[in-house]
C-alpha positions as CSV (number, residue, x, y, z in Angstrom):
1,X,-0.1,-0.1,0.3
2,X,1.0,3.5,-0.7
3,X,0.3,7.1,0.2
4,X,0.6,10.5,-1.3
5,X,1.7,13.0,0.9
6,X,-0.7,15.8,0.3
7,X,-0.5,19.1,2.4
8,X,-4.5,19.4,3.0
9,X,-4.9,23.0,1.3
10,X,-3.1,21.6,-1.9
11,X,-5.2,18.0,-1.6
12,X,-7.6,20.0,-4.7
13,X,-5.5,20.5,-6.7
14,X,-3.7,17.3,-6.5
15,X,-6.7,14.5,-6.5
16,X,-9.7,16.9,-8.0
17,X,-12.9,16.1,-8.2
18,X,-14.5,12.9,-6.0
19,X,-14.7,11.5,-2.9
20,X,-13.1,10.7,0.1
21,X,-13.3,8.6,3.4
22,X,-11.1,8.0,6.5
23,X,-9.2,4.7,5.9
24,X,-10.3,1.7,8.0
25,X,-8.0,0.9,10.7
26,X,-8.5,-3.2,10.4
27,X,-7.4,-5.4,8.0
28,X,-10.3,-7.2,7.4
29,X,-12.7,-3.5,7.0
30,X,-10.2,-2.5,4.7
31,X,-10.3,-6.0,2.7
32,X,-14.2,-5.3,2.5
33,X,-13.8,-1.8,1.6
34,X,-11.7,-2.6,-1.2
35,X,-13.4,-6.2,-2.6
36,X,-16.7,-3.5,-2.4
37,X,-15.1,-0.5,-4.4
38,X,-13.4,-3.2,-6.5
39,X,-17.5,-4.3,-7.6
40,X,-18.5,-1.4,-8.0
41,X,-15.2,-0.6,-10.1
42,X,-14.4,3.2,-8.9
43,X,-11.0,3.8,-8.9
44,X,-8.7,4.7,-5.5
45,X,-5.9,6.1,-4.4
46,X,-4.7,6.2,-0.5
47,X,-3.6,9.6,1.4
48,X,-1.9,10.6,4.0
49,X,-2.2,14.5,5.8
50,X,-0.4,16.3,8.5
51,X,-2.8,18.9,9.4
52,X,-2.5,20.7,13.2
53,X,0.1,18.2,14.5
54,X,-2.4,15.4,13.6
55,X,-1.6,12.2,10.6
56,X,-5.3,11.9,8.3
57,X,-5.3,8.7,6.8
58,X,-7.7,8.4,3.8
59,X,-9.0,6.4,0.4
60,X,-9.8,9.7,-2.5
61,X,-12.7,7.5,-4.8
62,X,-13.4,8.3,-8.2
63,X,-16.4,6.5,-9.6
64,X,-16.4,6.3,-13.6
65,X,-20.4,6.5,-15.0
66,X,-21.9,7.2,-12.1
67,X,-23.7,10.6,-11.3
68,X,-24.2,11.7,-7.5
69,X,-27.4,9.9,-6.5
70,X,-26.0,6.8,-7.6
71,X,-22.5,6.8,-5.6
72,X,-24.0,8.5,-2.7
73,X,-25.4,5.2,-1.2
74,X,-22.6,3.6,-2.0
75,X,-20.7,6.0,0.0
76,X,-23.4,5.2,2.9
77,X,-22.4,1.8,2.1
78,X,-18.8,2.1,2.2
79,X,-18.7,4.2,5.5
80,X,-20.4,1.6,7.2
81,X,-18.5,-0.9,6.2
82,X,-15.4,0.7,7.2
83,X,-16.8,1.9,10.9
84,X,-17.2,5.7,9.8
85,X,-19.3,7.7,10.4
86,X,-18.8,10.5,7.5
87,X,-17.5,10.8,3.6
88,X,-16.2,14.2,1.9
89,X,-17.1,14.8,-1.6
90,X,-14.7,17.6,-3.3
91,X,-16.0,18.8,-6.6
92,X,-15.0,22.4,-7.9
93,X,-12.7,23.1,-5.6
94,X,-15.8,22.6,-2.8
95,X,-15.9,20.3,-0.3
96,X,-19.1,19.1,1.5
97,X,-18.9,16.5,4.5
98,X,-22.0,13.8,4.4
99,X,-23.1,11.9,7.0
100,X,-24.1,8.3,6.8
101,X,-28.0,9.3,6.2
102,X,-26.9,12.0,3.8
103,X,-27.3,14.8,5.5
104,X,-24.3,18.0,5.1
105,X,-22.5,17.9,7.8
106,X,-19.5,20.5,6.6
107,X,-19.2,22.4,3.8
108,X,-15.9,24.3,3.1
109,X,-15.3,26.1,-0.6
110,X,-11.5,26.4,-1.0
111,X,-12.5,28.2,-4.4
112,X,-9.5,31.9,-3.3
113,X,-6.9,29.4,-1.9
114,X,-7.0,28.4,-6.3
115,X,-7.0,31.9,-7.8
């Protein structure tokens, strides 16, 4: 497993549009997530960021030929498999954090950082 190290402020310019979730900590959970992603024909990359002295390990996920309405239940299932409670949606220099019920719990706009 290779991790891409990137600064939080450069995250979008490095990865682009897609979905992010916290990396499962257990081997069985990770295997279940990767098997499920493979069945969905998803592409993923592992990353690590250091923010305020704490490491965050996650996965950036993209789906070919799927719209948000189709991906939302997939991401909710992935969170359940991974034992996490939320995931991020990156689109056009914005990040929306969704919980596993589909509710928005945070929103960030990084447009100014890239202008």
